PATOR-283211 format. One record per atom (N, C-alpha, C): x, y, z. Coordinates in steps of 0.001 Angstrom, whole numbers, padded with zeros to 6 digits, always signed. Layout:
# residues N
XYZ/...
This chain:
# residues 382
-146758-063890+012287/-147895-063124+011774/-147475-062336+010533/-148304-062388+009499/-148016-061688+008248/-149068-060600+008022/-148604-059398+007743/-149500-058270+007510/-149177-057625+006170/-150200-057467+005354/-150060-056821+004050/-150503-055366+004178/-149722-054449+003638/-150089-053036+003621/-150283-052597+002170/-151445-052048+001866/-151703-051459+000556/-151611-049948+000738/-150583-049344+000133/-150227-047972+000469/-150301-047021-000712/-150505-045762-000364/-150444-044635-001281/-149058-044021-001149/-148588-043339-002161/-147314-042620-002053/-147565-041309-001325/-147370-041325-000020/-147633-040132+000798/-146511-039949+001800/-146226-038699+002145/-145028-038354+002910/-144979-038916+004320/-146127-039156+004963/-146085-039623+006347/-146075-041149+006473/-146011-041881+005359/-146065-043332+005449/-144728-043966+005823/-143635-043244+005658/-142356-043767+006142/-142401-043990+007653/-143073-043101+008360/-143161-043258+009818/-144036-044461+010180/-145067-044751+009367/-145900-045928+009606/-145090-047208+009391/-144272-047209+008338/-143410-048365+008071/-142446-048585+009235/-141847-047508+009715/-140922-047596+010848/-141617-048165+012081/-142857-047750+012299/-143628-048220+013444/-143886-049724+013366/-144356-050191+012211/-144680-051611+012060/-143434-052483+012001/-142332-051934+011552/-141087-052700+011502/-140547-052999+012901/-140966-052239+013879/-140489-052436+015253/-141330-053429+016041/-142300-054061+015376/-143146-055052+016054/-142494-056427+015949/-142214-057028+017079/-141599-058368+017093/-142580-059427+016613/-142063-060375+015827/-142884-061487+015363/-143883-061131+014285/-143684-059992+013645/-144612-059551+012597/-143850-059318+011299/-144254-060034+010259/-143668-059812+008930/-144604-058895+008149/-144099-057747+007790/-144895-056769+007049/-144449-056705+005594/-145426-056679+004700/-145137-056523+003272/-145848-055253+002813/-145076-054287+002330/-145618-052964+001991/-145720-052802+000471/-146930-052830-000030/-147169-052630-001453/-147557-051167-001692/-146798-050487-002530/-147110-049099-002867/-147659-049054-004288/-148909-048630-004425/-149577-048587-005725/-149153-047335-006495/-148565-047549-007671/-148146-046436-008523/-148744-046603-009919/-148871-045511-010675/-149353-045613-012061/-148395-046447-012916/-148912-046957-014001/-148090-047737-014931/-146848-046954-015350/-145745-047635-015456/-144445-047108-015910/-143713-046277-014850/-144415-045905-013775/-143726-045177-012715/-143179-046192-011715/-141876-046187-011507/-141233-047214-010694/-140691-046691-009369/-140648-045381-009203/-140075-044803-007977/-141084-043836-007350/-141441-044033-006082/-142363-043097-005431/-141688-041754-005193/-142489-040717-005089/-141942-039377-004861/-141706-039110-003374/-142653-039551-002528/-142586-039221-001107/-141942-040317-000256/-142364-041560-000434/-141869-042640+000429/-140419-042956+000102/-139588-043020+001139/-138155-043269+000945/-137713-044643+001449/-138560-045347+002160/-138189-046632+002758/-137773-047656+001701/-136769-048433+002039/-136299-049496+001140/-137125-050774+001297/-138082-050760+002221/-138872-051966+002513/-140036-052162+001539/-140354-051162+000749/-141573-051199-000059/-141420-052038-001329/-142557-052506-001829/-142646-053202-003116/-143550-052365-004024/-143025-051952-005152/-143823-051162-006103/-144723-052091-006904/-145999-051752-006975/-146942-052564-007745/-147778-051668-008659/-148262-052288-009743/-149139-051577-010675/-150478-052283-010850/-150523-053576-010512/-151751-054355-010660/-151713-055553-009718/-152792-056346-009729/-152871-057467-008786/-151881-058588-009120/-151465-058696-010386/-150458-059714-010736/-149143-059447-010025/-148783-058167-009896/-147558-057802-009176/-147642-058230-007716/-148839-058115-007142/-149029-058488-005738/-148855-059983-005542/-149530-060770-006363/-149506-062224-006158/-148157-062835-006527/-147402-062171-007368/-146033-062628-007652/-145191-062537-006377/-145386-061468-005623/-144642-061283-004372/-145124-062237-003276/-146369-062705-003395/-146957-063536-002337/-146952-065026-002660/-146198-065426-003644/-146197-066832-004078/-145928-067806-002935/-145025-067453-002035/-144652-068375-000941/-145413-068106+000349/-146334-067146+000343/-147081-066792+001552/-148369-067610+001620/-148475-068450+002650/-149634-069331+002764/-150764-068727+003595/-150425-067833+004494/-151442-067243+005353/-151151-065769+005593/-152216-064984+005577/-152110-063556+005893/-153047-063262+007061/-152531-062629+008087/-153345-062297+009255/-154118-060994+009077/-153456-060036+008437/-154107-058743+008299/-153803-058062+006981/-154786-057327+006475/-154615-056480+005294/-154953-055055+005735/-153972-054174+005680/-154190-052782+006088/-154196-051893+004850/-155269-051160+004672/-155415-050263+003529/-155176-048830+004005/-154092-048249+003545/-153768-046861+003871/-154305-045994+002723/-155480-045446+002910/-156214-044682+001883/-156874-045668+000906/-158202-045681+000930/-158979-046643+000159/-159433-046024-001160/-159010-046626-002270/-159450-046160-003576/-159825-047365-004440/-160184-047117-005687/-160672-048182-006554/-159613-049260-006802/-158349-048838-006979/-157274-049798-007229/-157052-050708-006017/-157040-050105-004829/-156829-050917-003620/-158023-051820-003353/-159217-051339-003708/-160417-052170-003551/-160327-053412-004440/-159844-053242-005660/-159677-054378-006571/-158667-055369-005993/-157586-054865-005447/-156584-055729-004816/-157164-056447-003606/-157956-055711-002814/-158569-056298-001628/-159468-057473-001996/-160298-057301-003013/-161217-058358-003445/-160438-059606-003848/-159341-059417-004584/-158516-060547-005018/-157823-061206-003826/-157329-060416-002896/-156630-060958-001724/-157575-061736-000812/-158796-061257-000645/-159750-061950+000221/-160190-063294-000362/-160177-063404-001678/-160486-064696-002305/-159393-065717-002017/-158147-065222-002012/-156995-066102-001782/-156759-066343-000289/-157037-065311+000527/-156803-065402+001977/-158076-064979+002721/-159115-065816+002697/-160433-065422+003229/-160459-065143+004735/-159508-065692+005495/-159522-065524+006945/-158796-064251+007410/-158180-063551+006499/-157435-062345+006880/-158389-061236+007302/-157995-060485+008338/-158782-059357+008817/-158379-058094+008046/-159380-057300+007680/-159134-056121+006839/-159334-054839+007644/-158336-053949+007563/-158363-052674+008279/-158243-051530+007266/-159122-050570+007401/-159057-049370+006552/-158674-048184+007416/-157490-047628+007155/-157080-046391+007803/-157511-045248+006885/-158667-044686+007181/-159297-043703+006295/-158678-042325+006505/-158358-041653+005414/-157697-040350+005495/-158669-039182+005377/-159806-039419+004787/-160780-038333+004595/-161082-038131+003127/-160045-037858+002345/-160237-037655+000904/-160741-038930+000228/-160574-040066+000895/-161004-041330+000293/-162464-041681+000596/-163175-040816+001330/-164591-041128+001529/-165536-039924+001538/-165022-038701+001696/-165935-037553+001775/-166755-037368+000495/-166159-037663-000647/-166894-037510-001905/-168022-038533-002029/-167935-039618-001249/-168953-040677-001319/-170189-040346-000492/-170087-039358+000383/-171213-039055+001272/-171779-037648+001009/-171368-037047-000124/-171852-035716-000512/-171638-034674+000595/-170469-034739+001179/-170147-033804+002260/-169781-032444+001664/-170366-031347+002154/-170037-030015+001594/-168592-029632+001915/-167867-029176+000890/-166438-028892+001054/-166063-027437+000826/-166900-026684+000093/-166436-025402-000431/-167227-024209+000090/-166477-023161+000396/-167040-021879+000786/-167483-021131-000485/-168116-019978-000309/-168772-019259-001410/-167831-018936-002572/-166724-018249-002303/-165838-017807-003387/-165113-018979-004050/-164793-019977-003265/-164157-021167-003846/-165141-021898-004754/-166392-021977-004345/-167429-022599-005191/-167568-021850-006512/-167500-020531-006445/-167592-019714-007666/-166398-019977-008592/-165211-020112-008010/-164008-020382-008805/-164101-021747-009474/-164613-022733-008756/-164773-024077-009326/-165808-024072-010452/-166865-023271-010282/-167886-023166-011329/-167297-022522-012577/-166493-021454-012394/-165846-020809-013547/-164930-021798-014269/-164202-022599-013514/-163313-023596-014106/-164106-024600-014939/-165243-025016-014408/-166091-025969-015122/-166642-025364-016417/-167032-024097-016358/-167556-023412-017552/-166477-023333-018632/-165254-023024-018221/-164128-022967-019173/-163915-024319-019824/-164002-025379-019022/-163838-026732-019566/-164929-027053-020585/-166146-026588-020297/-167256-026831-021223/-167004-026101-022541/-166565-024842-022433/-166270-024053-023627/-165164-024712-024454/-164179-025249-023759/-163055-025897-024443/-163387-027327-024875/-164619-027765-024572/-165132-029083-024955/-164499-030238-024192/-163637-029955-023236/-163050-031037-022446/-164113-031719-021597/-165036-030903-021064/-166092-031436-020196/-166981-032396-020984/-167415-031941-022185/-168330-032768-022979/-167662-034043-023468/-166392-033937-023793/-165658-035130-024229/-165631-036174-023113/-165335-035708-021883/-165305-036622-020740/-166668-037189-020435/-167711-036352-020575/-169073-036787-020303/-169514-037868-021298/-169172-037679-022561/-169539-038654-023599/-168827-039981-023370/-167517-039890-023058/-166746-041115-022795/-167325-041851-021590/-167668-041093-020547/-168236-041697-019349/-169569-042371-019653/-170398-041709-020487/-171707-042266-020842/-171556-043550-021648/-170603-043540-022592/-170418-044706-023463/-169841-045897-022730/-169016-045626-021725/-168333-046728-021039/-169035-047158-019762/-169987-046364-019282/-170625-046654-017997/-171253-048046-017924/-171934-048538-018980/-172520-049872-018871/-171473-050963-018669/-170230-050711-019095/-169205-051745-019036/-168234-051548-017868/-168057-050325-017433/-167081-050072-016371/-167437-048812-015604/-167516-048936-014314/-167749-047774-013466/-166493-047502-012671/-166138-046240-012603/-164894-045853-011938/-164835-046342-010492/-165996-046348-009816/-166024-046743-008412/-166560-048160-008207/-166581-048953-009257/-167155-050294-009178/-166504-051117-008075/-165184-051218-008088/-164481-052035-007104/-164551-051402-005721/-164533-050067-005662/-164626-049355-004387/-165867-049820-003628/-166996-049835-004328/-168258-050233-003690/-168270-051717-003320/-167713-052554-004188/-167708-053995-003935/-166794-054380-002783/-165757-053589-002573/-164808-053912-001514/-165246-053486-000128/-166140-052520-000044/-166561-051966+001256/-167052-053032+002239/-167912-053998+001825/-168401-054998+002790/-167305-055938+003306/-166152-055965+002661/-165059-056857+003077/-164211-056264+004197/-164435-054997+004516/-163621-054307+005522/-164169-054608+006915/-163304-055139+007782/-163721-055527+009135/-163625-054382+010138/-162569-053577+010016/-162320-052511+010984/-161921-051244+010238/-162290-050103+010818/-161955-048836+010174/-161540-047801+011214/-160447-047118+010917/-159989-046024+011770/-159944-044741+010954/-160920-043847+011147/-160791-042514+010540/-159750-041721+011317/-159305-040612+010761/-158318-039779+011451/-158884-039259+012765/-160153-038833+012746/-160809-038334+013944/-161944-039277+014350/-162079-039574+015634/-163142-040499+016067/-164535-040072+015621/-164803-038742+015596/-166147-038276+015251/-166446-038353+013753/-165481-038815+012945/-165744-039040+011520/-166476-040355+011267/-166439-041250+012230/-167024-042576+012030/-168509-042497+011693/-169214-041555+012300/-170648-041411+012013/-170905-041070+010553/-169957-040388+009920/-170100-040074+008493/-169805-041304+007642/-168874-042124+008091/-168570-043363+007368/-169783-044295+007331/-170597-044242+008354/-171780-045099+008423/-172795-044783+007323/-172638-043632+006670/-173533-043264+005570/-173199-044004+004275/-172009-044634+004243/-171582-045362+003039/-172369-046665+002927/-172917-046913+001768/-173737-048107+001548/-172913-049379+001783/-173471-050297+002572/-172894-051609+002897/-171645-051528+003773/-171361-050353+004305/-170244-050218+005245/-170666-050803+006587/-169909-051762+007098/-170249-052416+008365/-169026-052598+009255/-167946-051925+008907/-166701-052078+009663/-166862-051527+011081/-166183-052183+012025/-166182-051753+013423/-165134-050657+013601/-165463-049664+014392/-164530-048555+014607/-163383-048971+015522/-162171-048622+015103/-160989-048763+015945/-160246-047434+015886/-159152-047343+016621/-158340-046135+016585/-156909-046466+016167/-156386-045627+015282/-154987-045714+014861/-154506-044299+014586/-153229-044060+014823/-152652-042748+014534/-151336-042934+013801/-151090-042058+012822/-149829-042111+012085/-148681-041460+012857/-148957-040902+014016/-147881-040368+014849/-147079-041522+015446/-145810-041290+015682/-145010-042273+016409/-144153-041559+017448/-143498-042338+018297/-142744-041767+019418/-141678-040789+018956/-141026-041131+017867/-139950-040276+017353/-140484-038906+016936/-141614-038896+016245/-142202-037631+015798/-142736-036814+016974/-143325-037498+017938/-143828-036800+019124/-142677-036128+019864/-141571-036862+020038/-140392-036294+020703/-139859-035085+019940/-139892-035186+018605/-139395-034090+017774/-140217-032817+017987/-141540-032963+018050/-142418-031810+018253/-142251-031242+019656/-142187-032118+020648/-142035-031664+022033/-140684-030971+022232/-139634-031535+021650/-138297-030944+021802/-138175-029603+021081/-138948-029442+020027/-138851-028227+019221/-139274-026976+019994/-140146-027151+020971/-140640-025972+021690/-139609-025402+022670/-138518-026153+022915/-137541-025687+023903/-136944-024328+023526/-136600-024168+022257/-135983-022909+021807/-136843-022192+020774/-138154-022439+020859/-139061-021906+019839/-139339-020430+020065/-139255-019682+018974/-139600-018258+019007/-140759-018022+018035/-141969-017955+018583/-143150-017713+017739/-143064-016307+017151/-143234-016219+015835/-143120-014930+015152/-144465-014334+014783/-144420-013382+013864/-145635-012670+013444/-146202-013183+012129/-145598-014239+011564/-146104-014769+010309/-147427-015494+010528/-148159-015657+009426/-149469-016309+009468/-149459-017476+008482/-149837-018651+008950/-149929-019831+008087/-151355-019956+007573/-151505-020059+006235/-152828-020178+005622/-152887-021439+004764/-153772-022373+005135/-153961-023587+004343/-152787-024532+004429/-152936-025689+003764/-151865-026687+003798/-151507-027258+002433/-152257-026886+001382/-151976-027469+000061/-152720-026689-001017/-152384-027009-002271/-153049-026365-003410/-154282-027164-003814/-155195-027329-002870/-156450-028032-003141/-157614-027119-002772/-158692-027111-003557/-159802-026188-003326/-160445-026318-001954/-160372-027496-001319/-161001-027671-000004/-160349-026817+001070/-159219-026158+000757/-158622-025183+001677/-159420-023884+001719/-160191-023626+000664/-161007-022401+000599/-160170-021133+000816/-159026-021071+000139/-158126-019920+000279/-158794-018591-000078/-159539-018596-001164/-160118-017341-001655/-161025-016697-000615/-161710-017530+000141/-162615-017018+001164/-161843-016489+002371/-160694-017114+002667/-159826-016575+003726/-159288-015215+003288/-158809-015140+002050/-158256-013881+001531/-159274-012754+001629/-160521-013074+001295/-161591-012074+001353/-161780-011570+002788/-161668-012482+003749/-161888-012128+005151/-160773-011251+005719/-159526-011469+005250/-158385-010781+005879/-157790-009656+005030/-158329-009424+003850/-157655-008535+002900/-157533-007087+003382/-158389-006667+004304/-158323-005289+004793/-157600-005171+006140/-157103-006298+006634/-156419-006280+007925/-154977-005799+007775/-154468-005165+008812/-153076-004712+008811/-152163-005902+009093/-151192-006131+008218/-150283-007264+008348/-148940-006811+008906/-148391-007617+009803/-147057-007309+010349/-146062-008407+010025/-146549-009497+009440/-145677-010601+009057/-146093-011172+007719/-145372-012186+007271/-145663-012838+005992/-146905-013723+006105/-147609-013865+004993/-148672-014853+004871/-148065-016071+004183/-147749-017094+004963/-147115-018297+004428/-148203-019250+003946/-148189-019545+002635/-149267-020318+002016/-148673-021534+001295/-148719-022722+001911/-148183-023929+001261/-149005-024312+000032/-148345-024327-001123/-148993-024724-002382/-148127-025749-003116/-147305-026477-002372/-146310-027340-003016/-146836-028721-003386/-148091-028995-003117/-148706-030172-003746/-150205-029928-003856/-150798-030560-004862/-152215-030340-005124/-152485-030210-006611/-153360-029274-006970/-153820-029108-008349/-153163-027882-008981/-152610-028050-010186/-151825-026978-010814/-152653-025719-011060/-153833-025857-011681/-154620-024662-012015/-155014-023891-010749/-155302-024649-009684/-155700-024004-008431/-154498-023300-007791/-153352-023920-007843/-152136-023302-007311/-151865-021976-008010/-151985-021956-009333/-151730-020731-010101/-152761-019649-009762/-154010-020064-009548/-155063-019115-009179/-154760-018468-007825/-154374-019261-006848/-154098-018742-005500/-152843-017881-005497/-151837-018272-006253/-150621-017444-006366/-150961-016062-006928/-151766-016061-007981/-152141-014796-008633/-152966-013919-007703/-153967-014513-007060/-154855-013751-006185/-154113-013260-004942/-153252-014121-004392/-152501-013747-003201/-151548-012599-003457/-150870-012654-004579/-149930-011586-004940/-150664-010273-005186/-151826-010380-005836/-152621-009190-006147/-153103-008484-004872/-153560-009264-003901/-154148-008695-002689/-153124-008288-001635/-152024-009062-001529/-151120-008870-000392/-149691-008503-000781/-149392-008503-002065/-148076-008063-002523/-146926-008785-001862/-145978-008033-001280/-144757-008615-000715/-145028-009417+000566/-146207-009261+001150/-146548-010045+002344/-146917-011491+001993/-147249-011726+000735/-147678-013062+000298/-146460-013935+000026/-146374-015072+000724/-145198-015950+000624/-145668-017376+000323/-145877-017711-000956/-146319-019067-001296/-145156-020059-001249/-145419-021260-000761/-144446-022352-000821/-144822-023205-002027/-143991-023195-003040/-144338-023902-004280/-143450-025120-004537/-142364-025265-003806/-141456-026401-003992/-141520-027325-002785/-141305-028605-003036/-141314-029587-001952/-140217-029279-000950/-140538-029367+000336/-139575-029106+001402/-139421-030345+002286/-138205-030567+002790/-138012-031612+003773/-138807-031260+005031/-139238-032286+005752/-140124-032083+006892/-139532-031122+007924/-138264-031304+008264/-137645-030446+009280/-137607-028980+008819/-137280-028776+007542/-137237-027411+007002/-138628-026782+006999/-139627-027600+006674/-141004-027116+006655/-141444-026680+008055/-141131-027506+009055/-141513-027158+010422/-140738-025948+010931/-139495-025806+010493/-138736-024599+010854/-139443-023344+010340/-139980-023453+009126/-140651-022303+008516/-141979-022002+009194/-142830-023006+009341/-144171-022728+009862/-144162-022440+011363/-143112-022868+012063/-143055-022567+013498/-142815-021084+013753/-142560-020313+012692/-142429-018858+012824/-143798-018174+012824/-144848-018969+012682/-146199-018410+012571/-146892-018362+013930/-147337-017189+014315/-148081-017039+015567/-149567-017271+015398/-150014-017245+014132/-151435-017442+013822/-151560-018421+012661/-152558-019285+012741/-152844-020268+011687/-154306-020118+011286/-154563-020111+009980/-155945-020058+009489/-156168-021205+008513/-157007-022145+008924/-157407-023255+008062/-158921-023178+007876/-159358-023141+006631/-160790-023000+006342/-161359-024264+005707/-160818-025422+006125/-161362-026688+005629/-162692-026982+006310/-163603-027573+005573/-164848-028049+006170/-164712-029510+006593/-163952-030266+005828/-163711-031656+006204/-162426-031737+007030/-162177-032910+007579/-160924-033135+008301/-159765-033074+007312/-158815-032218+007585/-157669-032038+006700/-156569-031316+007475/-155323-031617+007142/-154157-030927+007732/-154069-031101+009243/-154451-032280+009745/-154441-032491+011189/-153024-032463+011767/-152062-032992+011019/-150682-032951+011496/-150194-031530+011688/-150528-030669+010715/-150165-029252+010793/-150877-028549+011947/-152199-028766+012056/-152959-028067+013096/-152483-028451+014488/-152296-029760+014716/-151883-030213+016045/-150493-029696+016391/-149569-029769+015441/-148210-029269+015695/-148234-027786+016023/-149015-027007+015260/-149046-025564+015486/-149723-025213+016811/-150720-025980+017207/-151330-025785+018519/-150302-026033+019622/-149508-027073+019449/-148492-027409+020451/-147380-026367+020483/-147028-025853+019311/-145999-024808+019257/-146456-023532+019970/-147784-023319+020019/-148303-022149+020721/-149007-021136+019852/-149372-021527+018642/-150058-020596+017742/-151538-020474+018103/-152107-019356+017720/-153569-019209+017769/-154092-019804+016460/-154888-020854+016554/-155346-021574+015370/-156832-021311+015143/-157144-020800+013944/-158527-020577+013540/-158958-021705+012592/-160091-022310+012893/-160720-023283+012000/-162160-022844+011745/-162720-023334+010657/-164138-023078+010418/-164969-023858+011425/-166041-023249+011893/-166946-023956+012807/-167620-025148+012131/-167605-025149+010804/-168194-026265+010067/-167253-027474+010029/-166026-027262+010458/-164998-028301+010378/-165193-029375+011451/-165056-030627+011041/-165083-031742+011991/-163914-031630+012961/-162795-031116+012472/-161613-030946+013327/-161882-029930+014436/-162609-028866+014112/-162961-027860+015111/-163744-028514+016246/-164716-029339+015900/-165533-030030+016895/-164678-030987+017734/-163720-031641+017079/-162847-032596+017777/-161978-031895+018812/-161304-030824+018416/-160444-030092+019359/-161263-029533+020521/-162449-029039+020228/-163320-028527+021285/-163650-029625+022298/-163884-030839+021796/-164229-031957+022685/-163080-032314+023620/-161854-031983+023219/-160676-032244+024058/-160399-031100+025028/-161157-030016+024911/-160954-028867+025779/-159811-027974+025341/-159400-028109+024090/-158284-027319+023562/-158783-025933+023141/-157952-024927+023361/-158293-023559+022947/-158115-023453+021433/-159229-023533+020736/-159252-023430+019277/-160216-022294+018952/-160026-021623+017826/-160798-020411+017546/-161585-020534+016248/-162790-019962+016290/-163699-019992+015151/-163337-018891+014163/-163135-019278+012916/-162842-018288+011882/-164029-017356+011681/-165218-017922+011755/-166430-017134+011515/-166714-016141+012655/-166505-016558+013910/-166958-015747+015039/-165855-015162+015926/-164648-015703+015856/-163576-015233+016739/-162546-014347+016043/-162419-014497+014731/-161347-013767+014054/-161508-012251+014186/-162723-011767+014084/-162965-010310+014168/-162498-009748+015505/-162515-010578+016548/-162112-010126+017883/-160598-010201+018092/-160001-011343+017722/-158589-011577+018042/-157637-011272+016888/-158141-011410+015663/-157349-011147+014456/-155986-011839+014504/-154882-011077+014407/-153554-011690+014332/-152789-011614+015660/-153520-011473+016757/-152847-011424+018060/-152400-012823+018478/-151302-012878+019202/-150754-014165+019632/-151564-014746+020788/-151514-016048+020894/-152231-016739+021961/-151535-016505+023303/-152333-016268+024340/-151788-016024+025669/-151045-017261+026169/-149924-017047+026890/-149063-018144+027298/-149784-019158+028179/-150677-018704+029055/-151381-019667+029916/-152245-020619+029087/-152788-020113+027963/-153591-020971+027092/-152702-021902+026273/-151517-021435+025911/-150542-022295+025226/-150197-023480+026119/-149928-023205+027395/-149569-024261+028353/-150727-025237+028550/-151935-024700+028648/-153116-025565+028799/-153292-026463+027574/-153098-025913+026380/-153209-026717+025157/-152206-027852+025150/-150971-027560+025551/-149936-028598+025569/-150279-029705+026555/-150796-029325+027711/-151182-030331+028709/-152294-031233+028175/-153292-030620+027534/-154399-031405+026959/-153884-032363+025878/-152957-031889+025066/-152449-032700+023957/-151502-033787+024443/-150784-033524+025530/-149931-034564+026122/-150760-035737+026631/-152017-035461+026990/-152908-036506+027493/-153736-037168+026406/-153630-036660+025176/-154479-037203+024109/-153692-037450+022825/-153540-036423+022021/-152948-036568+020686/-151498-037014+020738/-150725-036485+021687/-149302-036803+021775/-148993-037702+022975/-149909-038605+023271/-149727-039540+024376/-149183-040862+023833/-147913-041157+024119/-147260-042354+023574/-147914-043645+024069/-148338-043640+025317/-148956-044837+025877/-150254-045173+025139/-151045-044143+024849/-152294-044368+024117/-152026-044867+022701/-150993-044318+022062/-150635-044762+020709/-150223-046226+020712/-149480-046631+021745/-149054-048027+021868/-150247-048955+022066/-151211-048524+022882/-152415-049325+023112/-153234-049477+021837/-153301-048410+021039/-154015-048469+019753/-153427-049557+018861/-152099-049550+018740/-151419-050500+017867/-151590-051923+018390/-151441-052106+019680/-151593-053445+020269/-153000-053984+020062/-153983-053107+020123/-155378-053511+019911/-155571-054018+018480/-154959-053351+017524/-155050-053748+016119/-154400-055128+015911/-153226-055298+016492/-152500-056579+016353/-153286-057719+016998/-153918-057441+018119/-154688-058460+018804/-155869-058911+017956/-156506-057972+017265/-157643-058322+016413/-157200-059162+015216/-155979-058952+014754/-155454-059779+013665/-155231-061215+014095/-154837-061388+015351/-154534-062743+015857/-155785-063552+016136/-156861-062865+016534/-158103-063565+016908/-158840-064145+015704/
């Protein structure tokens, strides 16, 4: 069996490669899409990958491949859609799987992402761009080129070719159905693997939850940092506010650094440099409270790990993730309605234990993860 992977350069894909490499009788070919002239990925470290820039690079690697059983798209974008269309012409019987991350489809369904203050900051940024004429220049170029090329042209054309789709959360599938010509059948897949699950479970043996607070997961506006800052700025702090800003958008990172320092002074602890995974988990495991103000599904790896470690985790009630954790019976807290009551107090130990039990039966259940993968492989064979 031959499986093609169309991949993004993202930090958790090494674990996916490791997972698929352990499947007997399966030849996996991992294509990592990078911009022109860039030959080395930043996050992925596996030696198994093939760097590609266009469809010619793909077909050069596939010259001797007569049949493909499956095409797995890890994050669907216009470039991967173009590759998918070309691959389906050459290998029409191959089954197509989209492992949707969230950022690759929320913009297509007009899903609301921003809280009040973040929306205001984005509007100010847009006004500055207009004043600097960058906005108008882009608008004119877009208008002139639109009849000949649309940025999402291939994205839309590739959607009907997708047979199966696994969003990060099962309850996201209903939102995917809003995409025009989307007809993929829902399946389940998780980027967690046994090794990572063991690492998280083993970490709690000597874990000492501290008084630090984790806020957000990246320098992207969908974190709605400014609105969190507004909510907590008058609260008494006893620990650091750890704010990961080590990937995302530069202007937004600088804005959050400036605002955080202004409001919280020495309590504000931004992470601006890339950290190894183990070092990152060592740092955030010192947090007794987590505040994520995403409206869409985001930072699920962080939220689940912190719940298992024993933190009190606040999410927006508007978040799909909030609804998902509630459906599992996990003790999760509403930023809008619970923060005023509990603030920065630590989660009671009996609730920590209950959360771990619930997660052992769902998110961190190795048997369920194995069944998910076997189901995907079976669909490729049929």
